[in-house]
N, C-alpha and C positions, 0 to 999 in steps of 0.2 A: 331441306330436309334430311340430305344425306349427311350434311356436316353436323345437323344437331345429334342424331345418331351415332356418328362416328365421337362424336364429344361427352357423348353421354356410356357410350362401351368402353372409352378412354377412363372416364371417370371409375367406373364399374371393376376394371381391370385393376386399377391403382388402390382400388379400397379392397380387392381382392390379396394382392401382393402384401400390402401393410400384414391385412388380417392372416396370413401366411406366418410372416416373418415374424410376428406377434407369439405368435404356439410356438415356434422355436426356441428351446433356450441358447445363452449367448453361452459362447466357448468362451474361459477365463482370458482375459485380456491385460496385458501390461500399462501404465500408464501415458504412455506413446499412442497405445492402440486407442484409447479413453479420448484422449486429445482429439485424435484425427476423427472419430467418431461424432466428438460434438461437432467440430466443423464441419464435417458434413450433414449431421443434423442441421445446423444453423443453414447451409445453405438450402437444403431440403424446406425449409418451414417458410422462405423466401417467396410467397406465393403472390407473387405480382400482378397475378390474370384477378385472383380473386380479389384481392383489393381496389383495381381498378373496376371490377364488375360493380361491387358494392358502390364506390364513388359513382359511378355511372348512372346505377340507378338513383342514390340519392339526390344528383343533379336533374336527372328526370320528374322526382318529385317536388322538389324545392329551386326551379329555377329563379324565382323572385330572389333570394337572398344571395345567389352565387353572383346575380346583375349588381346588387346592393354592393358585396363586394369587389368589384370590379370597378364599380362609382368608385367608391372610398379610394382605390389604390391609385386611379388614376387622376386623383385630385391632385396631384403630386407637381401635375402637369403646370400649376399656375406660379409655381418657382422656376420654370424652363425658362422664361423671358425676362430682362434682358440676359444673354450669352454672356458669361466670362469668359472671350475668345483672347487668348494668348498663348503663345508657342516660346519654350525657353531652347532655341537653336545649340545657343553655344555650348550647357552643359547637360540639358536634357536628355541627350542620350547616351550621358556618360554614368557607366556604374558608379554608385554611391562609393563602392568599395573599393574605386581602382585608385590608383596612386596620384593621378591628378589632381583626384577631390581634395587627399589629404595634402598634397603639395601647396593646393589651395587655402584651404585651413590653416597652414602653417604661414601662407604670404599675410591671413587676416591676422593670428598674432602678432606677427612681427609688426605688422603698421598697425595691430589695434583698431583694427575695422570691422565692421559688422557683415561687410561682404567682400566679395572680389573687387580690384578698382574696375568701374566702367568705363572703355577708351570710345571715344569718338574718332574717325579719322574724315580729316577732310582733302582733299586733293585739288590741285590746283594746274589746267595746263592752258596752254594758250590753245583757242579755238583754229586759228590761220598756222598751227604748228610751230609759230616764231618761240625763242628762248623764253625761258621765266626768266631769267638775269635781264632779259631786254626792262629798259628802265619802267616803260609803262607799265609791262606784266608785272614787277617784282613790287614798283610801286601799289598797284592795287591789289597784290597779294599779302601787305602791308595792311591795306585797309580792311581788307575780309578776316585775316587774323586779328588785328582790334576789335572789329565791329561783333565777330564770336565770341571775344573773350567779355565783353566789358556793355555791351547793348543789347544781346540777345537776353531775357529775360523770362520766367514765366509763376505763376503762383503759386506761394507755400501750401497753400489749401491747408493752413492752421487754420482754428475756430478762432474767431471773432479779431484776425489780423489778416490786412490786406497786402503785407508783406510779398515782395516779389524777390525771387532767387536768379544771380544769374552766374556764370562759371566761377568767378571768383571766389562763391562764396560755399564753394564744396570742392574746390581745386587741391585745396591742402599743400602737399610740398611740391604738387604738379606745377604749381601756377605759371610757372617761367620756363616750362618746357618748350618752347615754341620761339624763346628769346633771338635764338641763333639767326632765323630770319630777318628777325630786326635790328642785329647787332649787322649781320652780314649788309642788308640794304644801304641802311646808314652809312657805314664804311666806301659801300661801293658809289652812292651818290657823291661822297667826297674826291674819292679819284678820280670820279669823270669829270666832275666841276673842276679839278686842280685846287681841291682845299687839302693842305696837305701839313697844317698847322698843330696839330697834336704832337706832345711831346712823348705820346705813350707809341711805337711801332705797331702797327698792325700790315697782313700779308695775307689774301685771302686767296690762301690755297686750299684747294679738293684733296682728300677729304678733310684734313684739321686744318683749321683757320687759328689766325694768331691775330686777334681785335681788340686791339689797347692792353699787347701783353697780356692777353689772357687766349688761352686754346680752348677752343669753338669745337664742336664736332660738326660736322656739315651733313657728314653721311645720311642722319638724321632723318633729313628735311629735304635735302635734294636728290632726286633720281634723275636718270636716265640722263647724265651728265658725261658731257664730251669734253677730256683734255689736251693743252697743248700748250708747250712755252712757247712766248713769245715776246723778245725785248722791249718792243714798245708798247705791249701791256703787263709790264711786270708785276703787278699789283696782284693778279691772280691767272692760274691756270685755268679756267674755267673759259670754253668756248661754246657751250651749248648746253642748257639745263631743263629736260623735258616736262620735268614733273617737282614741284612741291608738296609735299604732306604735310601738314598741322595736325599734329596729338594731341588730345584735351582728352586728358584723364583725370579723371574723379573719384577722390576716395568715397566710400560709404562708412560711414563712423555711425551713423545710427537706421532703424530700418526705416524708416518715412524717409531717407533722403533718397534712396534707391529710387521711389515712384517719381522724387525730384526731379531727379538726374535726368530720368527715361523719357519726362516730358520734355526736359530740356533738349536731349540730343534728339526727339521729335520735332521740336521747334527748327534747330538749326536744322534739319532735312526737310522741313516745309518753307523755311525762306530760301534753301538751294534752290527747291522744286520751281520756286514762283522765279528766281531770276530771268530776266529776258535772255531768250539765245541770240540777242544781238551785243550783248556783253562778249568783251574779248576775251575774258579768263573765265571758262567753266569750270563749275564748282561742284564737285560729286561728294560725299557724304556716305556714310557706313559706320553703320554701329550695330550691338545684338538687340536694341530694341527697333531701330530699322528693319532688322532682316525679320524678327517675328512680326513686325507691324504688315511687310509686304506679305508674309505667309498666311497674316489674316485675311488680309485684303484679296489672297487670290482663293483662299478658302471658299470665302464669301461669294466667289464668284461660281460655286458649286451649284447653289438653289435653282437655279434654270435648268440645270440638266440634271438633276435629282426629281423637279419635278417632270422632264420628258422620260426620262428612267420609269419613276413611278407610274407615270401615264401607259407607258408601253408594257410595264407588265402588268398593270390593270386591267387592260387591252387583252393581253394572252389571259390571263385570271378568267377572265369572262367569258369568252370562246370557249377555254378549255372546258371549265365549268358547267357552261350552258350545253355544251357538248356531252358531257357526263350525268347531265339531268335528262336531256335528249333522249340518249341513249337509254337510260330506264326507267322513261314513260314518264317522268315526273314532271313536262312540260304539257303533258295533255289536260284538256280542261275535265275531260271525264274523268282524271282523278282529282278527286276535293273542290272538285271547280274551279270558275276562274281567277278566284282569291289567290287561290295556292299558288296558281302559275304564275301571277305578280310576286309574288312571297317568294317564290323559289328563284325568277328571274335576277332579285335584290338576292340573292345568297353569297356570291361572287363580291361584293362590297363588302361585306361583312370580314369574307376571306382578309382582305387588305387592311379592315381595319383593325387585325391581329397585330401585324407588325408596325403598323402605325403609331399608333397607343402603346406598344412597348419601346419606341423610339423615344416620344413624346416623355413619357414617363422616367427613363433613363436620365436626359437632359431634364427634368426638373429635379430629379434626387440629386445631380449635382448641382444645381442652383442652390437646393435645399442646404448643402453642405457646404457650400463658398468653395467649392471646387472650381478650378480654369476647365475649358475645354479647347483642346488644341489643334491641330491640324488633322492630325490624324482620326479624333473624334469624330470632324466630317465626313470621313468617309464610311463610319458607322453606319449612318441612315442607307448608303447602298446595300451593305451586307445582311442588314436584319430583313432589309425589305425583302432580297431575296431569298434570302435562306429562311427568315421566320415563316414565312407561309409554306412553307414543308411538312409540318403538323398539320396545316389545318388542310390541306390537301389529302392527306393520309383518313384524317379522320374525314371526310368528306365523301371520299370513295366508299371507304368501310360502312359509311350510313346509307349508302345510294344501295348496295349490295345486298343489306340486311334484308329480311322480309319485312314489309309494312306492315302486316298481323299482329306484330308483337305489340305490346303495349308501352308506353312513353318509356316509362322505367325499364322495361326489360328491354327493349330495344336499344338505348344507351347505355345499359349496363354490357350488354353483346359487343358494342363499337368501341368501348373503351376498355373491356377485356382483349380485343383482340389487339386493338391499337398503342393501349396504355403504358405497356412494359415496353413498347419498339419506341416510341416516341420520348419515353423518359430517358431510357438508355443514350439516344443520341444527341438529347438535349443536355443528359449529364456531361457527357463525352466533351461537347463545344463547350460549355461550362467550366470544365476543369480544363480544357485548352485555355481558354482567355484569362482562366482565374491561374493560372501559372505564370501565364505571361504577367499577370498585375503584381506577383509577384519578383518578379525582375527589377534587380536594384538599378533601371533606367526611370526618370520621373518619366517621359514621353509616351513610352509602351507603356508603362503601367496605369497611365488613365487611360489610354485606349484602351488597353484588354478588359480594364474593370469595367469600362463603360460598355464593349461588346458583351462579358458577362452576364451583366446585369441586363441587358436588351435580349439579351438570348432566353435567361430563366423567367423574366417577363413574358416575352411570347410565349413561351410554354404553359405558365400559368394563364395567361390569357386562355388561351388554346381551349383549358380545361374550362375556366369560369364562365368566360362571355362567350366564346362559341358553345362550349357544349349546351350552355342557357339555352340558347339561340335555336341549337339543334333540337331542344323540348321544346318550343313553342312552336317548332317545324312539324314537328311529331304530333298526330293526335293522341289525346291520352289512352283512348280503349285500342287504340290500332287503326288500321284501316286495309280494306279491301287491298289487293295486290293490284296497280296500274294493269290495264290493259295496255301490251305493247304495240303498234301499230305491224304491218307489214314492212314497210321500211325499214322499223328499228328493228323486227327481230332479223332481216337482213344484215344490218348493220352489224347486228348483235353477234350473228353467226359466223359472218366473216372476221372479227375478230377475234372469236372463240378457234376458228379454224387456223386463223395467222398465227395465236398464240402455241398451239398444240405445233404447228410445222416446224415455230420456234426451238419450242422445248425438242422435238425429233431432232434439228439440225444441231444441238448443241450436245446432241449425244451421238451424231456421227465422227466417224474417227478420222475422218481425212480434213473436216471440220477442224474438229479438234488439234491434227499435229500441225495444221497452215496458223492456226493462233497460237499455237502454242511457241511457234518459229518466229511469230511477229513478237508474242509477250517479248523472248529471251533476246531478240535485239533490242528490244523499248527499255528493258532491265541494265544490259550492257551499255547502251546508250547513258539513262542516269545517273549509273555510277561513274563514269567517262566524267560526265558532267560537273558531277558531286565531289571528284578530285582536283576540277579545274576552277572550283569557285572560288572569289580572290575577295578578302573583307576590305571594303573602302567604303568611306564617308565623306563625300566632300559638299561643301555648302551650294557649291555652283549647282551639283546636281539636282540637290533639292531644292533650289531655287524657282519660282515661276518665270517661264520663259519671256514673259511680257513684261515682267518687272524692268524698273528703271536700274536697282541695284546690281545688276546683274555686270556691268560695268564695271563700275568700283569696284565691285569683288574679284573679278579680272585682271584690274590693274595689281590692287594689292597681291594676289597670288603670281602672277606674271613678272611684276616691274619692281613690289616692294621688297617681297620675302626674299629674293633670288640677290638682291644686292646687301639689303641690309636684315639681319635674320639673326634678333638678341635673346638671351635668355640671364635670368635672374637668379643668383645664388643669394641665398643668404644664409649666414652662419648664424646659429642658435645657441653661443654662448660667450661667457667673457673673454675678451680679447683682450692682453697684457701688452702693448706694443715692446716692452724691454724682457718680454722673454722670446729669447730665442730659437728655444726649440721648436714652441708654438710657432713663430714668426717663418720659420725654416718647412713645419709641415705646410702650411699655409702657401707658400710661395711652391710650394711641390703640387699641391693641388691645381694652384694658377697656371701652372707649366704646364700642368695637362689637358687644361681646359682651352689655353691658348695653344695646344700644340695637336689640334683633332683639326683632321680636313675642311680646310676652306674658313680655317677663322681668319680675320678679318687684320689679326694680330695688334699687340698692346697699346699701338695710339689709339684703337678705337675702344679697347677696354677702360670702361669709367670705374678706377677702385679709387679710394680714395688713401689707399695706403702708400701708393707710389707719390701722390700728390703731398701728402702728410710727410713722409722723407726728404721732400724738395724742399719744403717748407721749413721743416726743422734744419735741413743745413743751413739754409737762408738767412734762420734765427741765430744760428749757432755761429755763422761766419764774422757777427759783429754788427751787422742791420739794424736800424732803429726799430726797436721791438712794435713803437706804437703805430707805425704804419701798415701793421698787420692786425691791430686790433689786440694788442696785446702786453699793455703796458704793465703789466705786474710780474711780468717772465724777467727772473734772474738770468741775462742770454748769459752773464759769464759761467752761472756755473752747470751750463750744457754744453757737448761736443760736438761735432758733426760725426755720423755713422754712428752713435751712440743713443739710438734711439729708445725713447720714453713715454709717457703720458704726458708731460707736463705742458705740451703745446697745444694740446686739443682743443682748448678753449677758444685763443687765439686762430689758429685754424679754420674752425667755424665762423669764425664774425668776421674772414676776410671776403670781401668782394668777389674773390676769384674763384671761392673754394666753399662760400657758405652753403653751395649747393647740396653740397654733400651731409647735410644737415638733416636731409630727407630719408637718405640712405643708411643712415646711422642713429641707435639706441643709446643716446650719452645719459649717464649720472655723475653728474660731478660732485656726488657725494659717496659714491661707491668706491672700491678699489677690485680692479681696475676699472674706471669711469666708462670704457666702451662694455657696454652688457653685448650687444651683438650688431652686427652689420651686414649690408647687401654689396654685391657689385653684379654688374655688366658687363658681359662678355660678347662681341658681335658674331657674325658668321655670315657668307657670300656664297652665291654659287648651289643651294640645295634646292631646286626646281622644283623636285617630286615628294608625293608623301611619302614614298619607300626610304629619301634620302632624309628625311624630317623625321621620320622615325626609328633610322637606326642612329641621327645627332641626339634622339632624348635619349635613347637606352643607351648612348654611350656617357652622356652628362649624367645619369642616375648612376651607372656605373662608378665616376668618378666620386662623386660624394660617397657613396659606400666603402669607398676603397678608404677614406678618411672618417671613419666613424667619432674621433675624438672631436672632430670640428663640428658636427652634428649640424652639419648643411644640409641643405634642399634646395631644388631648383623650382622655379618658374618658369614655364611658358606660355604665350597666347595662345598657342593651339595645343598643350598640355591635355585638355578634354577630347581633342579630334584625334589626336592619338591614340589615347585611351580608348577612345570608342573603337577603332580600327585594331589595335589589339584584343580587345576584347568579347569583340563581336563573332569571333568563332566560336569561344569556348560560352558565351551567354545563349547562342545558337546549341550548342551540343547540349547545355544541361534544361534548355528549355524543351528542346525536340525528344531527348529520352525520357527527363519527367511525364512528359506528354502522352508519350509513346507508353511510358511503364502505366500511366493513370488508365491510359484505354486498354490495354490490359488486363487492369485489376476490375473496369467495369465491366467489359464485354465477357468476361468469367462469372462476376458476380449472374449478370441477366441472363445469359445462355446456361451457363453450367454445366456444358456436355466439352468435353477437352477437345475433341477432334474439329468441331466448327468453332469451336474459340480459335484452336490453332489456327485455320485456313483464314479466321474472317483476323488475326492480326496479322500474319505474315502477308495479308492481302493492305493492310493499311502499314504496313513497311515498304509493300512494293509501290502504291501511291505515293506515299511519303519521298523515299528514292527519287522517283519518275520526277515529280514536282520542282524537288530542290533542283536535280541533275539537270534538266530542261529550263529552269530558269538561268540557272548560267550560261548553258547552250545559248538562250534567248539574249545573251548581253545583260543580264543585270548582277548586280557584285552584291556582297551578303554585308546588307549593311541592317539598321534598326527598324527601316520598312519593310525590306523584305522579310525579316525574322518574325515581324507581325504576319507577314501575309502565309509565311510557313507553317505559323500555330492554327491560323484559320485552315489550310488546306488538311493539315493534320485530324484538325478535329472534324470538319466535314468527312474527310475518309470512312469515318466511322459510319456515317450515315449511308455512305453507299456500300458498306461491308456488314454492317452490323443488321440492318432489317431481312436484307435474303438471306444471309445465315440463320437468323431467326425462324423464319415463314419456312424455310426449307425444312428444319429439323421440327419443326412444330406440326407437320402437315397432318390431317386429320387421318385415322385409321382409316381400311378400306370398311365398308358396311358390312362383310364377313369377318372385322376386327383384327387381319390380319394389315401386318407392316404397310405403308404407302411404296408402291417400287419408285425409282427413280424417276419413271416420267411423271407419276401423280406427284412426287415434291417439285420438279420443275413446273408443271403448270400451277402449281398450285401457289409457291414463290413468286415466280414472273408477274402471275394473274392480280397478285395481291400489290406488288411494287410498282410494276411495270409504268404504269401510268401516271401515278402521283411523282414516281422516278423523275420522268421525263418534263411533270410540269413543274415541278420545283427548281430543276436543274435549268429549265429553259428559261421562267422566272429570274432565276439569280444574275445570268447571263446579259437577259434585257437590261434589265433593271442597272448594271455597272458599264454597257456599254457607251451609254454616252458618254461616259467620263474621258474617253477617245479623244472626244473633238479639243478637250482641252490640252491635251499633247503637253503635262504635267510630269513630272516623275514619280511622285507619290501616288496618285490615280493610277497611271498606266502600269506603277508594280502590282498593283491588288487587282487591274483588268487583268494583263497578262497572269499573273499566279490563279485566280478562279476561272480563267476559260482554261488552265492546262489542268487543274483538279478538278474540273464538273467532267472534261473529256474522258483522262484518265481514269477517275473515280467511274463515272457509268460504263467505260469498259470493264472495270474489275466488278462492278455489282450486276451488270448483268449478262455479262461473258464471262470472264475467268472467275466466280465464285462458284456459280452455279453447273458450270462448267465440271472443274474440279470435285464438287461435292458428289454430284452425279455420279462420280467414277467410285466411290467406297462403296461399300456393305451398308443395308441399314442397320445393322452390328454396331460398327463404327459411329453411326451416328448417332443411334439412341443412347449409347455410353454415357452414363453419368456416373458423378460422384458417388453416386447410392450404388450403382450397379454391383461394382466391384463386391463392398461389404452384405450385398443382399445375396448375394452367392454362396458365402460364406457357411451362413446358418443353415441353407439349403442342402449344399454339401454336407454338411457333418449330420444332419437327419437323415439324408440319404445314406450315409453309411452306419449310421447305429440299423 
């Protein structure tokens, strides 16, 4: 009753102020002043409370249309299944505006492809740790090579076509990239058997062998090699080889081939997985599709954990809701009979239905739009299930606090008048936070954030439509007498009232304020230190599930293959005239820079057509028979050694020893010069850390930028990952700043009072600093997963700050019309949000805690981040903000955008 009278008094005072202002003549204003007045007028007419009062009354009078609208929206759930579960680990976390994306585009243009080359690595090693060049192991490696290349096939899935596809159907110019293993095995077998009848010499020296007079690179296939020279074994210097790596590269020349190649890679993985463990040679397979498959398998393992989390949150929701119903006398059979008691007992069920239906509808929207669902999206249900119930808790809390004597429409009007602006503001900030993440130029983050934004928005809409309509049915049309509370209920209620008053007075205790301020300063310093120490790093090893079998091959690639052979492809996108000395000189200068970098394996490991072409050219010019080299039409007496030109290109690319260069060159015999563009490979070693690889990638880019005339670009298999790591801090900073600015704007629009808005915004910043800083202290790196979690934390931080600020400022006046005291404001604001805040925060943590049992990186990031933000945010919302606001005079808290302008006419009138 007192609150009703206070509301009426406040409304009369506001009308009186408006009337007084209207009677005073406005002084002459400048254009700027008129614009400022317009802005102030716009804010003054954002009467959200009146709108939600009307909306609540509308729902109270029309609950069935609201439920019909809810039913129509949830029909999208039929598109949710089956889900298109798929990740893009390789490039999905790289910004689309990064250099690596542009380099991949140039690679596709160079090769005339529609997609990046898809590479599948097959690693072979002896289970008994014996050498892979032992006769039995080596022959098994050759057999597996031939089987994978020629015998594993997958259906093409073309309509009315039963054709199957194997590697040779899409390998392009990469079909023979593992021939070194075949040649080495054949020649080694001859040497061991004593067969040296070949008239062409061979020498199986590592890393560069000579097989039938052809130079063959062994370092691309043989790893963990130990060498020594032994006179009794002069045909090779290899003592031991730990690992043979076979690389199968597919060129994607049309979009449908990407799916075929993906199925082929998975077929190879399936074959390797089913091989007996009794086989002497172990076969390990790794590729992008395999990583995506294992990520999705692990994501699907979350289902039982979600069920556990959902069940735990539901139990807590039931218990806490039943306690609220008991406290307010709604479980007494004297209140509207036993039927109402049963209905009230079922109320928590509908609290759980709201986020569950929002989650399913979101998946339905993704299915309807044909969007894939990645591993991050499967974290979303845990978040929405925990966060999405907050609005329902707040609505129930205020519904229980209002008098039951109101009619249904009036009751819901008052409930939504109180909670509507508050839940709208927090939902809007959460949705904006995720929407900013959805605009990020990284596909995986965008998918997750867009889904989370949609689910949060739907949970809000369903709270208003579905939950509001249900409360309409729970409320008698013409009201009902207040429930009579039992002695026990009154005792419990009085206990909590006293506890609330004691807590409010504690926040006004100067000693407690000093101690808490000291703790908060220490917390803030720790957060700032943590923010300065956070490092940006994304490693496949980190995001892979702990129990996946591909952790081993991934570790072998990172710890054995790349440290020994780490190549970069350099593409020259311009016509290249071999007789242009200046152009050749500039190119060789660039070549020297690449080979002069730390860790380069040297010219012998570089795959460059130009050096081989010059050898071939000089050999032809020396008077050897041209037809041996496939160039019967060349006039050999017209060329001279050292005077290189384009005349021998056709013969060079037709020679058995050099025809593999055709895949690295674009040649048009009718054009002048015939070489339109070409590529080469430079190999490096001893770059074992990601810091080394990042530095090396930047050095490569710097070299090509120093030679713009050559129009060169580089491409490396880890280019996407490198750019992910380099862009993470920028992406995080941009997202965080944009989110904070959006939070400021939204908070300002809804609260409209500068001082409380400033306190709320500073608190949001404090929560963000603490969350980010202590994430770093908790040994988490800055990566796309933590960026998503940080965006969530910033969005959630508004829940903790906005509710308390809004209720503190909008505390009703006293019955005598005077402004409320600081104690009044504390009791009103904390009493309005304390229990819903505890309910929402606890349900959030209960829902996500089962993810700890998975012990995988992505779920643990969200668990740690949500735990931090809930603890830090609760401390800010229930301690720091009310404590600080209680120190400020009421005039500061009441000051709004119109107060200054209102005082000017009054002052002018007084002067007259």
